[in-house]
N, CA, C and O atoms as a MOPAC input file, in Angstrom:
PM7 MOZYME 1SCF
protein

 N     11.43300 1     7.16400 1     7.93000 1
 C     12.50600 1     6.23500 1     8.17100 1
 C     13.00300 1     6.43100 1     9.63300 1
 O     13.11700 1     7.53600 1    10.16300 1
 N     13.28200 1     5.26300 1    10.21600 1
 C     13.75300 1     5.34500 1    11.61300 1
 C     15.12500 1     4.63500 1    11.67800 1
 O     15.36100 1     3.64900 1    10.97900 1
 N     15.99700 1     5.14900 1    12.51300 1
 C     17.33700 1     4.55000 1    12.68900 1
 C     17.28600 1     3.35900 1    13.64400 1
 O     16.73400 1     3.46900 1    14.73900 1
 N     17.84200 1     2.25200 1    13.25100 1
 C     17.90700 1     1.04100 1    14.09500 1
 C     19.30600 1     0.50700 1    14.09500 1
 O     20.13000 1     0.89800 1    13.26800 1
 N     19.58600 1    -0.40400 1    15.03500 1
 C     20.88600 1    -1.03000 1    15.18700 1
 C     20.75900 1    -2.52800 1    15.11300 1
 O     20.05600 1    -3.16400 1    15.89800 1
 N     21.48000 1    -3.08400 1    14.11900 1
 C     21.51200 1    -4.56300 1    13.97400 1
 C     22.34700 1    -5.14800 1    15.10900 1
 O     23.08000 1    -4.43600 1    15.79500 1
 N     22.22000 1    -6.44000 1    15.28600 1
 C     22.98000 1    -7.13400 1    16.32800 1
 C     24.50600 1    -6.96600 1    16.20300 1
 O     25.23500 1    -7.06800 1    17.19000 1
 N     24.96600 1    -6.71100 1    14.99100 1
 C     26.44300 1    -6.49400 1    14.77500 1
 C     26.82500 1    -5.02100 1    14.99300 1
 O     27.91600 1    -4.59800 1    14.60800 1
 N     25.92900 1    -4.24900 1    15.60700 1
 C     26.08200 1    -2.86600 1    15.95400 1
 C     26.16000 1    -1.89900 1    14.73700 1
 O     26.54300 1    -0.73900 1    14.89200 1
 N     25.79400 1    -2.38700 1    13.53400 1
 C     25.69200 1    -1.51700 1    12.40900 1
 C     24.31500 1    -0.86900 1    12.36000 1
 O     23.27400 1    -1.51600 1    12.47300 1
 N     24.37200 1     0.43300 1    12.18600 1
 C     23.09200 1     1.21100 1    12.11200 1
 C     22.53200 1     1.18700 1    10.69700 1
 O     23.28400 1     1.14100 1     9.72400 1
 N     21.24000 1     1.21800 1    10.59200 1
 C     20.56600 1     1.26400 1     9.31600 1
 C     19.20900 1     1.98800 1     9.48400 1
 O     18.70700 1     2.15300 1    10.59600 1
 N     18.66100 1     2.39300 1     8.39000 1
 C     17.34500 1     3.04800 1     8.39200 1
 C     16.27800 1     2.14300 1     7.82500 1
 O     16.50700 1     1.45400 1     6.83100 1
 N     15.11300 1     2.13900 1     8.44700 1
 C     13.99200 1     1.27400 1     7.97000 1
 C     12.78700 1     2.17600 1     7.77600 1
 O     12.48500 1     3.06700 1     8.56900 1
 N     12.12300 1     1.88700 1     6.67200 1
 C     10.85800 1     2.57500 1     6.37600 1
 C      9.79200 1     2.09400 1     7.37700 1
 O      9.32700 1     0.95800 1     7.29000 1
 N      9.42200 1     2.93100 1     8.28900 1
 C      8.53400 1     2.50300 1     9.34700 1
 C      7.10000 1     2.19500 1     8.90100 1
 O      6.32800 1     1.55700 1     9.61700 1
 N      6.76900 1     2.67400 1     7.68400 1
 C      5.46900 1     2.34600 1     7.08100 1
 C      5.35300 1     0.92200 1     6.66500 1
 O      4.24500 1     0.44500 1     6.42000 1
 N      6.45900 1     0.21100 1     6.57300 1
 C      6.50400 1    -1.19700 1     6.13100 1
 C      6.54400 1    -2.14600 1     7.34900 1
 O      6.57700 1    -3.36200 1     7.15600 1
 N      6.54300 1    -1.65200 1     8.54900 1
 C      6.57900 1    -2.51400 1     9.72200 1
 C      5.17500 1    -3.14900 1     9.97300 1
 O      4.17700 1    -2.44500 1    10.13100 1
 N      5.14700 1    -4.47400 1    10.00000 1
 C      3.92700 1    -5.16200 1    10.25800 1
 C      3.77400 1    -5.52700 1    11.68400 1
 O      2.70800 1    -5.34900 1    12.27400 1
 N      4.90600 1    -6.07400 1    12.29000 1
 C      4.90300 1    -6.37200 1    13.71800 1
 C      6.27600 1    -6.30800 1    14.25700 1
 O      7.27700 1    -6.40100 1    13.54700 1
 N      6.28700 1    -6.13900 1    15.60000 1
 C      7.55800 1    -6.03800 1    16.37900 1
 C      7.40700 1    -7.09800 1    17.50900 1
 O      6.42400 1    -7.08100 1    18.25000 1
 N      8.37500 1    -7.99700 1    17.62400 1
 C      8.29400 1    -9.03000 1    18.66700 1
 C      9.52100 1    -8.93700 1    19.52900 1
 O     10.57600 1    -8.47000 1    19.09900 1
 N      9.36500 1    -9.40100 1    20.78400 1
 C     10.47600 1    -9.47800 1    21.73100 1
 C     10.61000 1   -10.94700 1    22.08100 1
 O      9.76200 1   -11.49300 1    22.78800 1
 N     11.69000 1   -11.61400 1    21.58700 1
 C     11.74000 1   -13.05500 1    21.63700 1
 C     13.01200 1   -13.69700 1    22.22700 1
 O     13.19600 1   -14.82200 1    21.76200 1
 N     13.87800 1   -13.32800 1    23.05700 1
 C     13.98500 1   -12.03000 1    23.71100 1
 C     14.63400 1   -10.97700 1    22.85100 1
 O     14.55300 1    -9.79400 1    23.17900 1
 N     15.28600 1   -11.36000 1    21.74600 1
 C     15.77500 1   -10.32700 1    20.81100 1
 C     14.53600 1    -9.63600 1    20.17500 1
 O     13.45800 1   -10.22200 1    20.07300 1
 N     14.73600 1    -8.39800 1    19.76500 1
 C     13.68000 1    -7.69500 1    19.09200 1
 C     13.68000 1    -8.05100 1    17.61800 1
 O     14.68500 1    -7.85700 1    16.93400 1
 N     12.58600 1    -8.55900 1    17.12900 1
 C     12.47900 1    -8.95700 1    15.72500 1
 C     11.37900 1    -8.15300 1    15.09600 1
 O     10.24100 1    -8.16700 1    15.56500 1
 N     11.72800 1    -7.41200 1    13.97900 1
 C     10.81400 1    -6.61500 1    13.24600 1
 C     10.46100 1    -7.37700 1    11.96300 1
 O     11.35900 1    -7.80500 1    11.23800 1
 N      9.20400 1    -7.54800 1    11.68000 1
 C      8.76400 1    -8.20000 1    10.43900 1
 C      8.04900 1    -7.07900 1     9.64600 1
 O      7.23900 1    -6.30700 1    10.15800 1
 N      8.43200 1    -7.06500 1     8.33100 1
 C      7.86800 1    -6.05000 1     7.45300 1
 C      6.70200 1    -6.63400 1     6.66100 1
 O      6.48300 1    -7.84600 1     6.67000 1
 N      5.96800 1    -5.78200 1     5.98800 1
 C      4.87400 1    -6.23100 1     5.14600 1
 C      5.31900 1    -7.15600 1     3.98000 1
 O      4.50700 1    -7.87000 1     3.39000 1
 N      6.57800 1    -7.11800 1     3.68500 1
 C      7.13400 1    -7.97100 1     2.60700 1
 C      7.70500 1    -9.23100 1     3.22400 1
 O      8.35700 1   -10.00500 1     2.52400 1
 N      7.48300 1    -9.46800 1     4.52000 1
 C      7.88600 1   -10.65500 1     5.26000 1
 C      9.38300 1   -10.73300 1     5.52700 1
 O      9.90800 1   -11.79200 1     5.87100 1
 N     10.08900 1    -9.56100 1     5.35900 1
 C     11.50900 1    -9.53200 1     5.69100 1
 C     11.61500 1    -9.31600 1     7.20000 1
 O     10.83200 1    -8.57400 1     7.79400 1
 N     12.59900 1    -9.97900 1     7.80400 1
 C     12.77500 1    -9.85000 1     9.25800 1
 C     14.12300 1    -9.20400 1     9.58200 1
 O     15.15200 1    -9.47600 1     8.96300 1
 N     14.05200 1    -8.34400 1    10.57700 1
 C     15.26500 1    -7.63800 1    11.06600 1
 C     15.34200 1    -7.86600 1    12.57700 1
 O     14.37500 1    -7.66300 1    13.31100 1
 N     16.55200 1    -8.30600 1    13.02100 1
 C     16.76100 1    -8.45400 1    14.45500 1
 C     17.60500 1    -7.26100 1    14.91500 1
 O     18.69300 1    -7.02800 1    14.39000 1
 N     17.11300 1    -6.53000 1    15.86900 1
 C     17.75400 1    -5.28500 1    16.24900 1
 C     17.99700 1    -5.20700 1    17.77500 1
 O     17.39400 1    -5.94900 1    18.55000 1
 N     18.86300 1    -4.32200 1    18.16700 1
 C     19.23300 1    -4.15100 1    19.57400 1
 C     18.13400 1    -3.34800 1    20.35700 1
 O     17.95300 1    -3.53700 1    21.56000 1
 N     17.44000 1    -2.48600 1    19.65800 1
 C     16.46200 1    -1.60800 1    20.33600 1
 C     15.27800 1    -2.44900 1    20.85300 1
 O     14.87400 1    -3.41200 1    20.20100 1
 N     14.74000 1    -2.09700 1    21.98900 1
 C     13.53800 1    -2.67900 1    22.56700 1
 C     12.30300 1    -2.18400 1    21.81000 1
 O     12.33400 1    -1.08800 1    21.25000 1
 N     11.25700 1    -2.93600 1    21.78100 1
 C      9.98700 1    -2.55600 1    21.09600 1
 C      9.51900 1    -1.14300 1    21.52700 1
 O      9.11800 1    -0.36500 1    20.66100 1
 N      9.55300 1    -0.79200 1    22.78900 1
 C      9.08000 1     0.47000 1    23.25300 1
 C      9.85500 1     1.63000 1    22.65700 1
 O      9.29600 1     2.69000 1    22.37900 1
 N     11.17900 1     1.41100 1    22.46000 1
 C     12.03400 1     2.46300 1    21.86500 1
 C     11.70900 1     2.54900 1    20.39200 1
 O     11.69000 1     3.66000 1    19.86200 1
 N     11.45500 1     1.47400 1    19.70000 1
 C     11.12100 1     1.54700 1    18.26800 1
 C      9.76900 1     2.25700 1    18.10200 1
 O      9.63400 1     3.11900 1    17.23300 1
 N      8.80300 1     1.91900 1    18.89500 1
 C      7.49700 1     2.53000 1    18.82200 1
 C      7.61300 1     4.03800 1    19.05700 1
 O      6.95900 1     4.82000 1    18.36700 1
 N      8.42800 1     4.44800 1    20.01100 1
 C      8.61800 1     5.89000 1    20.20800 1
 C      9.27600 1     6.59800 1    19.07300 1
 O      8.93800 1     7.73600 1    18.74700 1
 N     10.25300 1     5.89700 1    18.44800 1
 C     10.90600 1     6.50700 1    17.23700 1
 C      9.90100 1     6.62400 1    16.07700 1
 O      9.97100 1     7.57400 1    15.29800 1
 N      8.98500 1     5.68200 1    15.95900 1
 C      7.97100 1     5.76200 1    14.91800 1
 C      7.08400 1     6.94500 1    15.16500 1
 O      6.80700 1     7.72000 1    14.25000 1
 N      6.62800 1     7.10100 1    16.40700 1
 C      5.75700 1     8.22300 1    16.78900 1
 C      6.46200 1     9.53500 1    16.54500 1
 O      5.86100 1    10.46400 1    16.00400 1
 N      7.75000 1     9.64000 1    16.93800 1
 C      8.49800 1    10.88400 1    16.70400 1
 C      8.64800 1    11.17800 1    15.20900 1
 O      8.51500 1    12.32900 1    14.79300 1
 N      8.92200 1    10.15500 1    14.39900 1
 C      9.08500 1    10.36400 1    12.99700 1
 C      7.76800 1    10.87300 1    12.38500 1
 O      7.77100 1    11.84600 1    11.63100 1
 N      6.65300 1    10.21700 1    12.70900 1
 C      5.36000 1    10.62100 1    12.14500 1
 C      4.95000 1    11.97600 1    12.63100 1
 O      4.34100 1    12.73700 1    11.87900 1
 N      5.26000 1    12.31000 1    13.86700 1
 C      4.97200 1    13.63700 1    14.37700 1
 C      5.72700 1    14.72300 1    13.66100 1
 O      5.17700 1    15.76000 1    13.29100 1
 N      7.05800 1    14.44800 1    13.46600 1
 C      7.84700 1    15.39000 1    12.69700 1
 C      7.35400 1    15.60000 1    11.28300 1
 O      7.31600 1    16.72500 1    10.78300 1
 N      6.97100 1    14.49100 1    10.63400 1
 C      6.43000 1    14.57000 1     9.28700 1
 C      5.18700 1    15.39700 1     9.24400 1
 O      5.06200 1    16.29600 1     8.41200 1
 N      4.25500 1    15.11000 1    10.13300 1
 C      2.98100 1    15.83500 1    10.13000 1
 C      3.19900 1    17.34100 1    10.43500 1
 O      2.49500 1    18.19500 1     9.89600 1
 N      4.15200 1    17.64000 1    11.27900 1
 C      4.36400 1    19.08100 1    11.58500 1
 C      5.04200 1    19.79100 1    10.39500 1
 O      4.90400 1    21.00700 1    10.25900 1
 N      5.76400 1    19.06800 1     9.54000 1
 C      6.38700 1    19.67700 1     8.42800 1
 C      5.43400 1    19.83900 1     7.25500 1
 O      5.78400 1    20.47600 1     6.26100 1
 N      4.22700 1    19.26900 1     7.35500 1
 C      3.25100 1    19.36300 1     6.31000 1
 C      1.94500 1    19.93300 1     6.87700 1
 O      0.98900 1    19.18800 1     7.09400 1
 N      1.90300 1    21.24500 1     7.11800 1
 C      0.71800 1    21.80200 1     7.79000 1
 C     -0.54800 1    21.56400 1     6.99200 1
 O     -1.63000 1    21.50900 1     7.57800 1
 N     -0.45800 1    21.42000 1     5.68100 1
 C     -1.65300 1    21.20100 1     4.88300 1
 C     -2.30600 1    19.86500 1     5.21100 1
 O     -3.51000 1    19.70500 1     5.00900 1
 N     -1.53100 1    18.89700 1     5.71600 1
 C     -2.04100 1    17.62400 1     6.10500 1
 C     -2.89800 1    17.73300 1     7.35900 1
 O     -3.83700 1    16.95800 1     7.54000 1
 N     -2.57300 1    18.70400 1     8.23700 1
 C     -3.26800 1    18.84900 1     9.50000 1
 C     -4.56300 1    19.55400 1     9.35000 1
 O     -5.31700 1    19.59200 1    10.32200 1
 N     -4.90900 1    20.13200 1     8.20500 1
 C     -6.15500 1    20.85200 1     8.02300 1
 C     -7.34000 1    19.94600 1     7.99300 1
 O     -8.47000 1    20.41100 1     7.84500 1

């Protein structure tokens, strides 16, 4: 899960495994695999880095996965 900020400045968490695409139109629009769309304040590069950080943390917490 990654923390994001909606246009109304409310923070929420999104399951990053459900993200299908991220667009910059100029607002950032996230589309999930269930075709739900989220418009957020974060730029695509920031979202991608949060996904990478989340996945890295998860992998490091599960050493058996790294074998």
